[in-house]
Each structure stands twice: as C-alpha cells, then as structure tokens.
C-alpha positions in Angstrom: 0.2 0.5 0.0 1.1 3.3 -1.3 1.7 5.8 1.8 0.2 8.8 1.0 -0.2 11.5 3.5 1.7 12.1 6.8 1.8 11.0 9.6 2.5 13.8 12.1 2.6 17.1 12.2 3.5 19.5 9.1 5.6 21.1 11.0 9.6 21.7 9.2 11.3 22.4 11.9 14.1 20.1 10.7 15.5 18.5 7.0 16.0 15.3 6.0 19.0 13.7 5.8 18.9 13.9 2.0 16.9 16.6 1.7 20.2 18.5 2.9 22.3 17.2 1.0 21.0 18.3 -2.0 22.0 21.9 -4.2 18.2 22.2 -5.5 17.8 23.1 -1.2 19.8 26.0 -1.6 18.1 27.6 -3.8 14.5 26.9 -2.4 13.7 25.2 -5.9 9.6 25.3 -7.0 9.4 21.9 -6.9 5.8 21.2 -7.5 2.6 23.8 -8.1 -0.9 22.3 -7.4 -3.7 24.8 -7.9 -1.8 27.3 -8.6 0.2 27.2 -5.1 3.6 26.1 -5.1 5.7 23.1 -2.7 9.5 24.6 -2.0 11.7 22.1 -1.4 12.2 23.7 2.3 8.4 22.4 3.0 9.7 18.9 2.2 11.5 18.7 5.3 9.5 17.0 7.3 8.3 14.8 5.1 11.3 13.7 4.4 12.1 13.4 8.3 9.4 10.9 8.4 10.0 8.9 5.9 14.1 8.6 6.5 17.2 10.0 5.2 16.6 6.6 2.4 13.4 7.6 0.8 13.5 8.1 -3.4 13.0 11.8 -3.6 9.4 12.2 -5.6 8.1 9.5 -2.8 8.0 12.1 -0.7 7.6 15.2 -3.2 4.3 13.2 -3.4 3.5 12.6 0.1 4.0 16.5 0.2 1.8 16.9 -3.0 -1.8 15.0 -1.6 -1.0 16.8 1.7 -2.0 20.5 -0.1 -4.4 18.6 -2.3 -5.7 18.1 1.5 -5.2 20.9 3.4 -6.5 22.7 0.5 -10.2 20.7 0.5 -9.7 21.4 4.3 -9.9 24.7 3.6 -13.1 25.6 1.2 -14.7 23.5 4.0 -13.3 25.6 6.5 -12.2 24.2 8.9 -9.2 27.0 9.3 -12.9 28.8 11.6 -13.5 25.5 14.0 -12.9 26.4 17.5 -11.0 22.6 18.0 -9.0 24.3 14.5 -8.2 28.1 15.6 -7.3 26.8 19.4 -5.1 23.6 17.6 -3.3 26.0 15.4 -2.6 28.8 18.4 -1.2 26.4 20.4 0.9 25.9 17.4 1.7 29.1 17.2 2.4 30.2 20.2 5.8 27.1 20.3 6.8 28.3 17.3 7.1 32.2 18.5 8.3 31.1 22.0 11.6 28.6 20.1 11.9 30.7 17.0 12.4 33.8 19.9 15.0 31.6 21.9 16.4 30.8 19.1 16.8 34.7 17.9 18.0 36.1 21.2 21.5 32.9 21.6 22.1 33.3 18.0 24.6 35.7 19.0 25.2 35.2 21.4 27.4 31.6 20.9 30.3 33.0 19.3 33.5 30.9 18.9 34.7 33.4 21.0 32.6 33.2 24.4 32.6 29.7 24.0 36.7 29.1 23.7 36.7 31.9 26.8 34.6 29.4 28.7 36.3 26.2 28.2 39.8 28.7 29.6 38.0 29.5 32.6 37.4 26.0 32.8 40.5 24.3 32.5 42.0 27.0 34.9 39.3 26.8 37.5 39.5 22.4 37.1 40.9 20.8 40.4 41.2 16.8 39.6 39.1 15.0 41.7 38.0 10.7 40.9 35.4 9.4 39.4 34.2 6.2 39.9 32.0 4.0 36.7 29.8 1.7 38.7 26.7 0.1 37.8 24.1 0.1 40.6 20.4 -2.3 40.7 18.2 -1.0 42.6 15.1 -2.8 44.6 12.3 -1.5 46.6 14.0 -3.8 49.7 16.7 -4.7 51.6 15.3 -9.1 51.4 15.5 -8.4 46.8 18.9 -6.9 47.1 20.2 -9.9 49.4 18.5 -12.5 46.6 20.4 -10.5 43.7 23.9 -10.4 45.6 23.2 -14.7 46.1 22.5 -14.3 42.6 26.1 -12.6 41.9 27.2 -14.5 43.7 26.0 -17.9 41.8 28.0 -15.8 38.9 24.6 -14.5 36.9 25.4 -11.5 35.0 25.2 -8.0 37.2 24.3 -6.3 33.4 21.6 -8.7 32.8 20.0 -8.5 36.7 19.4 -5.4 36.4 18.0 -5.4 33.3 15.3 -7.6 34.1 14.9 -6.4 38.8 16.5 -3.1 38.9 13.8 -0.4 39.3 16.0 2.3 38.3 14.4 1.4 34.7 16.7 4.5 33.0 19.7 2.7 33.3 18.3 -0.5 34.8 18.1 -1.2 31.1 22.1 -0.4 30.2 22.9 -3.0 33.3 22.6 -1.2 35.1 25.5 1.4 33.9 25.4 5.1 36.0 29.0 5.6 34.0 31.3 7.8 35.7 30.6 10.5 38.2 32.6 12.8 41.1 31.9 11.9 44.8 29.1 15.0 44.8 26.9 13.6 42.4 24.9 11.1 44.1 23.3 10.8 47.6 26.2 10.0 50.2 25.3 7.1 51.5 26.2 5.7 47.9 28.8 7.9 47.0 30.8 6.6 50.3 30.2 3.4 49.8 30.9 3.6 45.4 34.0 5.2 46.6 35.6 2.9 49.4 35.1 -0.4 47.2 37.5 -1.4 44.3 37.4 -2.0 40.1 35.2 -4.7 40.4 34.1 -5.3 43.8 30.2 -5.5 43.9 28.9 -4.8 47.6 28.1 -7.1 49.9 25.2 -5.9 52.0 22.2 -3.7 50.2 23.3 0.0 50.8 19.6 1.9 51.4 18.8 5.6 50.4 15.8 7.4 50.2 15.6 5.4 46.2 15.6 1.9 48.2 17.9 -0.5 48.4 21.4 -1.1 45.9 23.3 -3.6 44.9 26.5 -1.1 43.1 29.1 -2.9 40.9 32.6 -0.9 40.8 33.5 -1.4 37.1 36.3 1.6 36.8 38.3 4.4 39.0 39.9 7.3 37.0 41.0 11.4 38.3 38.9 13.4 35.4 40.4 15.6 33.5 39.3 17.8 31.2 37.9 16.8 27.5 39.6 18.3 24.7 38.6 21.2 23.9 36.3 19.9 19.9 34.6 17.5 22.1 33.6 19.9 24.5 32.7 22.9 22.6 28.8 21.5 22.1 28.6 20.5 25.7 29.2 24.2 26.6 27.2 26.3 23.4 24.3 24.7 24.7 25.7 25.9 28.3 25.4 29.0 27.5 21.9 29.4 25.2 19.7 27.5 28.3 21.2 30.0 31.2 20.4 32.8 28.5 16.7 31.5 27.5 16.6 31.6 31.6 17.7 35.1 32.4 15.5 35.7 29.6 12.0 33.5 31.1 12.8 35.7 34.4 13.1 39.3 33.2 9.8 38.3 31.7 8.6 37.1 34.8 9.4 39.7 36.1 7.6 42.2 33.9 4.4 40.5 33.9 1.5 40.3 35.7 0.5 37.1 36.5 -3.1 35.5 37.7 -3.6 32.5 38.5 -6.7 29.6 38.4 -7.8 26.5 40.6 -9.5 24.1 37.5 -12.9 25.5 39.0 -11.8 28.2 38.4 -11.2 30.3 40.7 -8.1 32.3 42.3 -5.2 30.9 43.5 -3.8 32.5 46.3 -0.1 32.4 46.5 1.2 35.0 44.5 4.3 34.3 42.3 5.7 35.0 39.6 
C-alpha cells in the first residue's frame, strides 16, 4: 500500500539528510505546483524526516502534494474557522513563536570567542577529582537486594539482572550503568560505599538510600580530566544557550502581571511569579 499522507504534524523543523544534501535546496526551488500554489524544497523537510533519509525524492514529493490537496479541501470546507482547529493552530503558533524567539536571542551570543573563553576559564579552575564508574541495581526491599547479591555470587551476570530487576529503568536498560561520577554527584550513602570499593567489586550488603536498596558494582576508578575543546564545545554552547534562555524567561516573568486560577476557575491564593 502506498503512503499517501504524512502521519505527524506538518511543521517542518529539521531536514532529512537526503533533502538537506540536495543542491536545489540552497535556492529553495519550486518542486511542484498544485492548483496554483507552489510547493518548495524547504516544505519537503518534515515529510522527508518522517519517511527517513532513504526515502526516494519522488515519494517524498508525492506525500507533500497529497497533503497540499487535503489542506486545500479543508480550507474550502472552512475548517480553519472551526473552534477546535483554531485552538490547535494557536497552540502550534505559541510553540513555534517561542522557539523562534529563543533561537534568535541565543544565536548571536554563542560565538566561538564566548565558548572558548568559558572553556579556558574551566581549564583554569579545574581541580582533578577521583571518578568512579559504577553500575547499580535498585530494588524496593532489603530482601530483594540480598537475593540479587546471592544470584551474583552464584555467577549470574550483573548487567542482565539490572535489566530484569532494577526499578531504575533508565540505567537498568543499560545494565545498570551509571557512567563515571565524582563524589558529590550521588547521594552520600551511595557515594561513600562506591568510592570505598575496588574496581570489579560488588557491594557485599545492600546499600540503603532514600530511593530504596542498591546493589553496587564498581567497574573502574580514575582521576577526572578536562575533555579536549572540540569535545567540550557543543556542551558549553548548550550551557550558554540554556543560561540565556532561562534569564530571558526570568526577566519576562518579572515584568509580567500573572493571575493563576484553580481548575474550577477560582483564584489561587499564592502570589508568585
């Protein structure tokens, strides 16, 4: 069966690899005309992303044409005046306008000079710390944790037990892997045990924290180092962007007059920004 319609919102936010590589995209050429309306190369972006980078250009084009035809029919049926459609369009407009403003505000601030200056400052302030690479299995009860320790002593694989029994599903999917972390990155009860263990060692008794009972395995220990600039650059750029966006929102809230209401429409007493 042929794919006729895109199955996600029609807002193009990124380019599929195959379309972005096309020389025609730079000029944003007209790739089709439907009942007098042009479809441009840039409009194929979202359809290409949905269909995948391997999708033939012609197939992506036909999907765009089909959606244009359905859009025109919806306009003839005056669906743009439907209250639900208008509300949905307004929600999309809010999201896109907010994203556009955020991007505009940070675009000029994330310069090579700004990123390099922050990196150089981080290098200057850096103090080597010991890092531990650990895995864990988190369960609700001490009894469950002791059962897992017994299974490990019988030779069962730590990673497989983490996948099947850990209630920390995020790390559990990766075999309980928490990566490298410094002393203060984990709750004290966890860190104290992990940093006292040797590489390859599994905690002999359950470790209790506010989250439950942990079985810990230490994979490695090392002294932390500063990553090279090229590796740190995208992380620093993201940090600068986050800080600028947060500051912008805080400034806007400080200037705004905000009223809050409960689900029943009555005012909330708390006066906060």
